[in-house]
Biotite code that builds the C-alpha atoms (Angstrom):
import biotite.structure as struc

atoms = struc.array([
    struc.Atom([0.000, 0.000, 0.000], chain_id="A", res_id=1, res_name="MET", atom_name="CA", element="C"),
    struc.Atom([1.463, 3.305, -1.090], chain_id="A", res_id=2, res_name="ILE", atom_name="CA", element="C"),
    struc.Atom([-0.909, 5.584, 0.844], chain_id="A", res_id=3, res_name="ALA", atom_name="CA", element="C"),
    struc.Atom([0.565, 4.958, 4.324], chain_id="A", res_id=4, res_name="PRO", atom_name="CA", element="C"),
    struc.Atom([4.061, 5.736, 3.038], chain_id="A", res_id=5, res_name="ILE", atom_name="CA", element="C"),
    struc.Atom([2.884, 9.064, 1.612], chain_id="A", res_id=6, res_name="ASN", atom_name="CA", element="C"),
    struc.Atom([1.024, 9.849, 4.832], chain_id="A", res_id=7, res_name="ILE", atom_name="CA", element="C"),
    struc.Atom([4.180, 9.261, 6.867], chain_id="A", res_id=8, res_name="VAL", atom_name="CA", element="C"),
    struc.Atom([6.178, 11.633, 4.715], chain_id="A", res_id=9, res_name="GLU", atom_name="CA", element="C"),
    struc.Atom([3.776, 14.580, 4.875], chain_id="A", res_id=10, res_name="ILE", atom_name="CA", element="C"),
    struc.Atom([2.031, 14.251, 8.249], chain_id="A", res_id=11, res_name="SER", atom_name="CA", element="C"),
    struc.Atom([3.143, 15.913, 11.468], chain_id="A", res_id=12, res_name="PRO", atom_name="CA", element="C"),
    struc.Atom([5.004, 13.686, 13.915], chain_id="A", res_id=13, res_name="THR", atom_name="CA", element="C"),
    struc.Atom([2.264, 13.731, 16.525], chain_id="A", res_id=14, res_name="ILE", atom_name="CA", element="C"),
    struc.Atom([-0.387, 12.346, 14.118], chain_id="A", res_id=15, res_name="ALA", atom_name="CA", element="C"),
    struc.Atom([1.622, 9.728, 12.196], chain_id="A", res_id=16, res_name="LYS", atom_name="CA", element="C"),
    struc.Atom([0.522, 6.692, 14.209], chain_id="A", res_id=17, res_name="GLY", atom_name="CA", element="C"),
    struc.Atom([-3.176, 7.397, 14.011], chain_id="A", res_id=18, res_name="SER", atom_name="CA", element="C"),
    struc.Atom([-3.067, 8.413, 10.349], chain_id="A", res_id=19, res_name="LEU", atom_name="CA", element="C"),
    struc.Atom([-1.184, 5.254, 9.350], chain_id="A", res_id=20, res_name="ILE", atom_name="CA", element="C"),
    struc.Atom([-3.440, 2.880, 11.272], chain_id="A", res_id=21, res_name="SER", atom_name="CA", element="C"),
    struc.Atom([-6.709, 4.460, 10.055], chain_id="A", res_id=22, res_name="PHE", atom_name="CA", element="C"),
    struc.Atom([-6.716, 2.791, 6.575], chain_id="A", res_id=23, res_name="PRO", atom_name="CA", element="C"),
    struc.Atom([-5.995, -0.633, 8.107], chain_id="A", res_id=24, res_name="GLU", atom_name="CA", element="C"),
    struc.Atom([-8.743, -0.258, 10.678], chain_id="A", res_id=25, res_name="ILE", atom_name="CA", element="C"),
    struc.Atom([-11.180, 0.904, 7.980], chain_id="A", res_id=26, res_name="SER", atom_name="CA", element="C"),
    struc.Atom([-10.415, -2.125, 5.812], chain_id="A", res_id=27, res_name="ILE", atom_name="CA", element="C"),
    struc.Atom([-10.915, -4.517, 8.723], chain_id="A", res_id=28, res_name="ASN", atom_name="CA", element="C"),
    struc.Atom([-14.189, -2.874, 9.722], chain_id="A", res_id=29, res_name="ILE", atom_name="CA", element="C"),
    struc.Atom([-15.395, -3.179, 6.107], chain_id="A", res_id=30, res_name="GLY", atom_name="CA", element="C"),
    struc.Atom([-14.560, -6.894, 6.043], chain_id="A", res_id=31, res_name="ILE", atom_name="CA", element="C"),
    struc.Atom([-16.342, -7.404, 9.368], chain_id="A", res_id=32, res_name="LEU", atom_name="CA", element="C"),
    struc.Atom([-19.450, -5.583, 8.120], chain_id="A", res_id=33, res_name="LEU", atom_name="CA", element="C"),
    struc.Atom([-19.435, -7.763, 5.001], chain_id="A", res_id=34, res_name="GLY", atom_name="CA", element="C"),
    struc.Atom([-19.487, -10.915, 7.111], chain_id="A", res_id=35, res_name="TYR", atom_name="CA", element="C"),
    struc.Atom([-22.245, -9.539, 9.330], chain_id="A", res_id=36, res_name="VAL", atom_name="CA", element="C"),
    struc.Atom([-24.342, -8.658, 6.271], chain_id="A", res_id=37, res_name="PHE", atom_name="CA", element="C"),
    struc.Atom([-23.915, -12.151, 4.804], chain_id="A", res_id=38, res_name="ILE", atom_name="CA", element="C"),
    struc.Atom([-24.932, -13.766, 8.110], chain_id="A", res_id=39, res_name="ARG", atom_name="CA", element="C"),
    struc.Atom([-28.001, -11.540, 8.314], chain_id="A", res_id=40, res_name="PHE", atom_name="CA", element="C"),
    struc.Atom([-28.936, -12.284, 4.700], chain_id="A", res_id=41, res_name="ALA", atom_name="CA", element="C"),
    struc.Atom([-28.831, -16.033, 5.340], chain_id="A", res_id=42, res_name="LEU", atom_name="CA", element="C"),
    struc.Atom([-31.670, -15.673, 7.859], chain_id="A", res_id=43, res_name="PHE", atom_name="CA", element="C"),
    struc.Atom([-33.753, -13.218, 5.822], chain_id="A", res_id=44, res_name="VAL", atom_name="CA", element="C"),
    struc.Atom([-33.563, -14.604, 2.275], chain_id="A", res_id=45, res_name="ILE", atom_name="CA", element="C"),
    struc.Atom([-35.947, -17.546, 1.794], chain_id="A", res_id=46, res_name="PRO", atom_name="CA", element="C"),
    struc.Atom([-34.913, -20.848, 0.262], chain_id="A", res_id=47, res_name="GLU", atom_name="CA", element="C"),
    struc.Atom([-35.439, -21.171, -3.476], chain_id="A", res_id=48, res_name="SER", atom_name="CA", element="C"),
    struc.Atom([-38.036, -23.620, -4.782], chain_id="A", res_id=49, res_name="PRO", atom_name="CA", element="C"),
    struc.Atom([-35.259, -25.439, -6.683], chain_id="A", res_id=50, res_name="ARG", atom_name="CA", element="C"),
    struc.Atom([-33.318, -26.053, -3.467], chain_id="A", res_id=51, res_name="TRP", atom_name="CA", element="C"),
    struc.Atom([-36.477, -27.190, -1.698], chain_id="A", res_id=52, res_name="LEU", atom_name="CA", element="C"),
    struc.Atom([-37.180, -29.739, -4.477], chain_id="A", res_id=53, res_name="VAL", atom_name="CA", element="C"),
    struc.Atom([-33.596, -31.013, -4.271], chain_id="A", res_id=54, res_name="MET", atom_name="CA", element="C"),
    struc.Atom([-34.109, -31.535, -0.519], chain_id="A", res_id=55, res_name="GLN", atom_name="CA", element="C"),
    struc.Atom([-37.363, -33.414, -1.257], chain_id="A", res_id=56, res_name="ASN", atom_name="CA", element="C"),
    struc.Atom([-39.511, -30.764, 0.426], chain_id="A", res_id=57, res_name="TRP", atom_name="CA", element="C"),
    struc.Atom([-42.129, -30.653, -2.312], chain_id="A", res_id=58, res_name="LEU", atom_name="CA", element="C"),
    struc.Atom([-44.935, -29.000, -0.330], chain_id="A", res_id=59, res_name="ASP", atom_name="CA", element="C"),
    struc.Atom([-42.759, -26.055, 0.641], chain_id="A", res_id=60, res_name="GLU", atom_name="CA", element="C"),
    struc.Atom([-41.499, -25.786, -2.957], chain_id="A", res_id=61, res_name="ALA", atom_name="CA", element="C"),
    struc.Atom([-45.082, -25.563, -4.245], chain_id="A", res_id=62, res_name="LYS", atom_name="CA", element="C"),
    struc.Atom([-45.807, -22.776, -1.760], chain_id="A", res_id=63, res_name="ILE", atom_name="CA", element="C"),
    struc.Atom([-42.667, -20.922, -2.896], chain_id="A", res_id=64, res_name="GLY", atom_name="CA", element="C"),
    struc.Atom([-43.605, -21.220, -6.568], chain_id="A", res_id=65, res_name="VAL", atom_name="CA", element="C"),
    struc.Atom([-47.138, -20.022, -5.798], chain_id="A", res_id=66, res_name="ALA", atom_name="CA", element="C"),
    struc.Atom([-45.692, -16.941, -4.052], chain_id="A", res_id=67, res_name="LYS", atom_name="CA", element="C"),
    struc.Atom([-43.483, -16.195, -7.078], chain_id="A", res_id=68, res_name="ASP", atom_name="CA", element="C"),
    struc.Atom([-46.403, -16.402, -9.498], chain_id="A", res_id=69, res_name="HIS", atom_name="CA", element="C"),
    struc.Atom([-48.606, -14.111, -7.405], chain_id="A", res_id=70, res_name="ARG", atom_name="CA", element="C"),
    struc.Atom([-46.077, -11.307, -7.634], chain_id="A", res_id=71, res_name="GLN", atom_name="CA", element="C"),
])
């Protein structure tokens, strides 16, 4: 990463540590939020009728297809 090197060269001595660590912390927070969003989506997004048929849950698959056709 080139940005931290440039920050070190132009920033005042008192702020170098916080300015260098800020991009790393931001990247890690973004990765964490991505994982949290995926976990949340797994509980909110319903199963597809194709997956339900593959699991041999035909009644639930018929209900899912009926919901799709009503919309």
